[in-house]
C-alpha positions as CSV (number, residue, x, y, z in Angstrom):
1,M,-65.6,12.2,30.7
2,K,-62.9,13.9,32.7
3,S,-62.3,10.8,34.8
4,R,-61.9,8.7,31.6
5,L,-59.2,11.0,30.3
6,T,-57.5,11.0,33.6
7,L,-57.4,7.2,33.6
8,L,-55.9,7.0,30.0
9,L,-53.2,9.5,30.9
10,A,-52.3,7.5,34.0
11,L,-52.0,4.3,32.0
12,T,-49.8,6.0,29.3
13,L,-47.4,7.4,32.0
14,A,-47.2,4.0,33.6
15,A,-46.2,2.3,30.3
16,C,-43.4,4.9,29.8
17,T,-41.9,4.5,33.3
18,P,-38.8,2.2,33.3
19,V,-39.1,-1.1,35.2
20,A,-36.1,-2.5,37.0
21,A,-34.6,-5.5,35.3
22,P,-34.4,-8.8,37.2
23,P,-30.9,-9.8,38.3
24,L,-28.7,-11.7,35.7
25,T,-28.3,-15.4,36.3
26,G,-26.5,-18.2,34.3
27,S,-24.1,-17.8,31.3
28,P,-24.1,-14.6,29.3
29,P,-25.6,-14.8,25.9
30,A,-23.3,-15.6,23.0
31,L,-21.9,-12.7,21.1
32,P,-22.9,-12.3,17.4
33,P,-20.1,-13.3,15.0
34,Q,-17.7,-10.5,14.0
35,P,-17.5,-9.3,10.4
36,A,-14.8,-11.0,8.3
37,T,-12.8,-7.8,8.2
38,A,-12.8,-7.3,11.9
39,T,-9.6,-9.4,12.5
40,L,-6.8,-10.2,10.1
41,V,-5.4,-13.7,10.7
42,P,-1.9,-14.3,9.1
43,M,-1.9,-17.2,6.5
44,P,0.6,-20.0,7.2
45,T,3.8,-20.1,5.1
46,P,4.6,-23.2,3.1
47,R,7.2,-24.1,5.7
48,D,4.5,-24.2,8.3
49,T,2.3,-26.7,6.4
50,P,3.9,-30.2,5.7
51,G,3.5,-31.3,2.1
52,P,3.0,-34.9,0.7
53,R,5.9,-37.2,1.4
54,T,8.4,-37.9,-1.4
55,L,10.0,-41.3,-2.1
56,A,13.1,-40.1,-0.3
57,D,11.0,-39.3,2.8
58,L,9.2,-42.7,2.8
59,I,12.5,-44.5,2.5
60,A,14.1,-42.5,5.3
61,A,11.1,-43.1,7.6
62,D,10.9,-46.9,7.1
63,P,13.2,-48.8,9.6
64,Q,13.3,-51.9,7.3
65,L,14.9,-49.7,4.6
66,S,17.6,-48.1,6.7
67,R,20.4,-49.8,4.7
68,F,18.9,-48.8,1.4
69,A,18.6,-45.2,2.7
70,E,22.3,-45.3,3.6
71,V,23.5,-46.5,0.2
72,L,21.3,-44.0,-1.7
73,E,22.9,-41.3,0.3
74,A,26.4,-42.7,-0.3
75,A,25.7,-42.8,-4.1
76,G,24.3,-39.3,-4.2
77,L,20.8,-40.5,-5.4
78,R,18.7,-39.3,-2.5
79,D,18.1,-35.9,-4.0
80,E,16.8,-37.5,-7.2
81,L,14.1,-39.3,-5.2
82,A,13.3,-36.1,-3.3
83,D,12.6,-34.2,-6.5
84,P,8.8,-33.6,-6.6
85,A,9.0,-32.8,-10.3
86,R,10.1,-36.4,-11.3
87,R,8.1,-39.6,-11.2
88,W,9.7,-42.9,-10.1
89,T,8.8,-46.5,-9.3
90,V,11.3,-47.6,-6.7
91,F,12.0,-51.3,-5.8
92,A,13.6,-50.9,-2.4
93,P,15.5,-53.9,-0.9
94,A,14.7,-54.5,2.7
95,N,17.6,-54.7,5.2
96,G,17.5,-58.5,5.1
97,A,18.2,-58.4,1.3
98,F,21.4,-56.6,1.9
99,A,22.3,-59.0,4.8
100,A,21.8,-62.0,2.4
101,L,24.4,-60.7,-0.1
102,S,27.4,-62.9,-0.6
103,P,30.6,-61.5,0.9
104,E,31.9,-61.0,-2.6
105,R,29.0,-59.0,-3.8
106,A,28.9,-57.0,-0.5
107,A,32.6,-56.1,-1.1
108,R,32.0,-55.1,-4.7
109,L,29.4,-52.5,-3.6
110,Q,32.3,-50.5,-2.2
111,D,33.1,-49.6,-5.8
112,P,31.2,-46.3,-6.3
113,N,30.5,-46.8,-10.0
114,L,29.1,-50.3,-9.5
115,L,27.1,-49.2,-6.5
116,S,25.5,-46.4,-8.5
117,N,24.7,-48.8,-11.4
118,V,23.2,-51.4,-9.0
119,L,21.0,-48.8,-7.3
120,R,19.8,-47.3,-10.6
121,Y,18.7,-50.7,-11.6
122,H,16.1,-50.4,-8.7
123,L,14.7,-47.1,-10.2
124,A,12.2,-47.1,-13.0
125,P,11.0,-43.8,-14.5
126,G,7.3,-43.4,-14.2
127,A,4.8,-44.4,-11.5
128,Y,3.5,-48.1,-11.7
129,P,1.0,-49.1,-9.1
130,E,0.0,-52.8,-8.8
131,E,-2.6,-52.8,-11.5
132,E,-0.2,-51.2,-14.0
133,L,2.8,-53.2,-13.0
134,A,0.8,-56.4,-13.7
135,R,0.3,-55.4,-17.3
136,V,4.0,-54.9,-18.2
137,E,6.7,-57.5,-19.0
138,R,9.7,-55.3,-18.4
139,L,10.5,-51.8,-17.1
140,D,13.2,-49.5,-18.3
141,T,15.5,-48.6,-15.5
142,E,17.9,-45.8,-14.8
143,S,20.8,-48.2,-15.2
144,G,20.0,-48.5,-18.9
145,E,19.1,-52.2,-18.5
146,P,15.5,-53.4,-18.6
147,L,14.1,-55.1,-15.5
148,P,11.8,-58.1,-16.3
149,V,8.4,-58.3,-14.6
150,V,6.6,-61.6,-14.3
151,G,3.0,-61.9,-12.9
152,D,-0.5,-60.7,-13.3
153,A,-3.2,-59.0,-11.3
154,A,-4.1,-62.2,-9.5
155,E,-0.6,-62.6,-8.0
156,T,2.3,-60.7,-6.7
157,P,4.7,-59.9,-9.5
158,L,8.3,-60.8,-9.6
159,V,10.8,-58.1,-10.6
160,G,13.8,-59.9,-11.8
161,P,14.5,-62.5,-9.1
162,A,13.0,-60.4,-6.4
163,R,9.6,-60.8,-4.8
164,I,7.5,-57.8,-3.8
165,M,6.8,-57.7,0.0
166,G,3.4,-56.2,0.6
167,A,1.4,-53.5,-1.2
168,S,2.8,-50.5,-3.0
169,V,3.2,-47.3,-1.1
170,P,2.2,-44.1,-3.0
171,A,4.4,-41.0,-2.7
172,A,4.1,-37.5,-3.9
173,N,6.5,-38.3,-6.7
174,G,5.9,-42.0,-7.5
175,V,5.4,-45.5,-6.1
176,L,7.5,-47.5,-3.6
177,Y,7.7,-51.3,-3.4
178,V,9.8,-53.2,-0.8
179,V,11.5,-56.3,-2.3
180,D,13.3,-59.2,-0.7
181,T,16.4,-59.2,-3.0
182,V,19.0,-56.8,-4.0
183,L,18.6,-56.5,-7.8
184,W,21.8,-56.9,-9.6
185,P,22.1,-55.8,-13.3
186,L,23.2,-58.4,-15.7
187,A,26.2,-56.3,-16.8
188,G,27.6,-56.9,-13.3
189,Q,27.0,-60.7,-13.2
190,T,28.7,-63.7,-14.6
191,L,26.8,-66.4,-16.6
192,L,26.9,-68.6,-13.5
193,E,25.4,-65.9,-11.3
194,V,22.6,-65.2,-13.7
195,V,21.8,-68.9,-14.1
196,N,21.8,-69.4,-10.3
197,S,19.5,-66.4,-9.7
198,D,17.0,-66.7,-12.5
199,W,14.0,-68.8,-11.4
200,R,13.3,-69.7,-15.1
201,L,16.7,-71.5,-15.2
202,S,16.6,-73.3,-11.9
203,E,16.8,-76.7,-13.5
204,L,19.8,-75.6,-15.6
205,S,21.5,-74.3,-12.4
206,R,21.2,-77.7,-10.8
207,A,22.5,-79.4,-14.0
208,V,25.5,-77.1,-14.2
209,E,26.4,-78.0,-10.6
210,R,26.1,-81.7,-11.2
211,A,28.2,-81.5,-14.4
212,G,31.0,-79.6,-12.7
213,L,30.8,-76.5,-15.0
214,T,30.5,-73.8,-12.4
215,D,34.1,-72.7,-12.8
216,L,33.8,-72.5,-16.6
217,L,30.7,-70.2,-16.4
218,S,32.6,-67.9,-14.0
219,E,35.6,-67.4,-16.3
220,P,36.1,-64.1,-18.2
221,G,35.1,-65.7,-21.5
222,P,33.3,-64.4,-23.3
223,Y,30.9,-67.2,-23.9
224,T,27.5,-67.7,-25.4
225,L,25.3,-70.1,-23.3
226,F,22.1,-71.3,-25.0
227,A,20.3,-71.8,-21.8
228,P,17.5,-74.4,-21.6
229,T,14.6,-73.2,-19.6
230,N,12.8,-75.1,-16.9
231,E,10.1,-75.9,-19.5
232,A,12.8,-77.4,-21.8
233,F,13.9,-79.8,-19.1
234,A,10.3,-80.6,-18.2
235,A,9.6,-81.6,-21.8
236,L,12.3,-84.3,-21.8
237,G,11.3,-87.9,-22.3
238,Q,12.0,-90.7,-19.8
239,Q,14.8,-92.0,-21.9
240,E,16.5,-88.6,-22.2
241,V,16.1,-88.0,-18.4
242,Q,17.8,-91.4,-17.8
243,L,20.6,-90.5,-20.2
244,L,21.2,-87.2,-18.4
245,S,21.4,-88.9,-15.0
246,N,25.0,-89.9,-16.0
247,P,27.2,-86.9,-15.0
248,K,29.6,-87.4,-18.0
249,V,26.7,-87.4,-20.5
250,L,25.2,-84.4,-18.8
251,R,28.5,-82.5,-19.0
252,S,28.8,-83.2,-22.7
253,V,25.2,-82.1,-23.4
254,L,25.7,-78.9,-21.5
255,L,29.0,-78.2,-23.3
256,Y,27.1,-78.5,-26.5
257,H,25.1,-75.5,-25.4
258,I,28.2,-73.3,-24.9
259,V,30.1,-71.4,-27.6
260,K,33.3,-69.5,-27.3
261,G,32.6,-65.9,-28.3
262,L,29.4,-63.9,-28.5
263,I,26.5,-65.1,-30.8
264,T,23.9,-62.4,-30.9
265,E,20.7,-62.5,-33.0
266,E,22.4,-60.2,-35.5
267,E,25.5,-62.4,-35.7
268,A,23.3,-65.6,-36.0
269,A,21.6,-64.1,-39.0
270,N,24.9,-64.0,-40.8
271,I,26.1,-67.5,-40.1
272,E,24.7,-71.0,-40.8
273,W,26.4,-72.8,-38.0
274,T,29.0,-72.5,-35.3
275,F,31.0,-74.9,-33.2
276,S,30.2,-75.6,-29.6
277,M,32.7,-76.3,-26.8
278,L,31.9,-80.0,-27.4
279,D,33.5,-79.5,-30.9
280,Q,30.1,-80.3,-32.5
281,P,28.2,-77.9,-34.8
282,L,25.2,-75.9,-33.9
283,L,22.9,-74.9,-36.8
284,C,21.6,-71.3,-36.7
285,N,18.6,-69.9,-38.5
286,V,17.1,-66.4,-38.2
287,D,13.9,-65.7,-40.1
288,G,12.4,-62.3,-39.2
289,D,11.8,-62.4,-35.5
290,L,12.3,-66.1,-35.2
291,W,15.7,-67.4,-34.2
292,E,16.3,-71.1,-34.1
293,V,19.3,-73.2,-33.0
294,N,19.0,-76.8,-34.2
295,N,15.3,-76.2,-34.9
296,S,14.8,-75.2,-31.3
297,Q,13.4,-71.7,-30.7
298,I,15.3,-68.9,-28.9
299,T,12.7,-67.4,-26.5
300,V,14.8,-64.6,-24.9
301,Y,17.4,-62.8,-26.9
302,D,20.7,-61.0,-26.2
303,L,20.9,-61.1,-22.4
304,R,24.4,-59.6,-22.1
305,V,26.3,-60.4,-18.9
306,A,29.7,-59.6,-17.6
307,N,31.4,-62.6,-19.3
308,G,29.1,-63.4,-22.3
309,I,25.5,-63.6,-23.5
310,L,22.6,-65.8,-22.4
311,P,19.9,-66.6,-25.0
312,H,17.1,-68.8,-23.6
313,V,16.2,-71.9,-25.7
314,N,13.0,-73.9,-25.4
315,E,14.5,-77.3,-25.8
316,V,17.5,-79.2,-24.4
317,L,19.9,-79.6,-27.3
318,F,21.5,-83.0,-27.9
319,P,24.7,-83.3,-29.9
320,P,24.8,-85.5,-33.1
321,I,26.9,-88.2,-31.4
322,D,26.3,-91.4,-29.6
323,L,26.3,-90.3,-26.0
324,T,26.1,-93.9,-24.7
325,T,29.6,-94.5,-25.8
326,L,31.2,-91.8,-23.8
327,P,34.1,-93.0,-21.7
């Protein structure tokens, strides 16, 4: 019995005796994570964290828009496009669009008032990405003059005479489009300039050149030009096309579309007829929203330009005279 107790005591003492640890090898074990309150890390200030880029930032960073950035700065409009509280759709002309300006127009941009008006014609309040732009026919602009939009979701829209180059670029305060043409508000253009730049009137533009009427449409006026659209010329019969191939006949027919003075829709509602520059009468009829001249429908109303007004008409108007007897 004594020997058994002695053995148990010896085993107990052996278990309590410390044993030397083996030497440490390899990497030390990972330390447990510290409590969240162990170290205070300062939060970055807003200046340390860059925010979303504004329209002004996007324009300044794009090499193909360097000229647009310069004129925005010169006109004092950059800050408006840097304001994160406002929303814009900007149609920014590429550098090539400015290079393509005629010397006359480039010189006119030296006028601060005209420059501001031209640039504001490129700015539409509100953000219009592609799918929304395809659903509108015109946009209000900061110039006060609406900008026509043509196209649908299946094709790249035209804004005025300009084509959009590539996709829209979203910004913190709106949408940016790059366009291939400097948009010029109608109030700063002559009848001739508008006819020459509007794709809907390309046939009329060629006819005006052939008839020798370019100088007339550049005069101070004011004139009203009932402008036949491309569809109006396309609807002509073979006999009429042959008749208009004579430059003298063509000149007479086009003069029949021009009136000295301004004939607006409101004015047309108060008159029954007016004399054209061919000294032949044009009959006017306004019934509600329908405005007709010689029973041909006016499709676009009251486009005011620098030297007159430019209603679009859906037919070529022929005067009530024998055009084959012209000298």
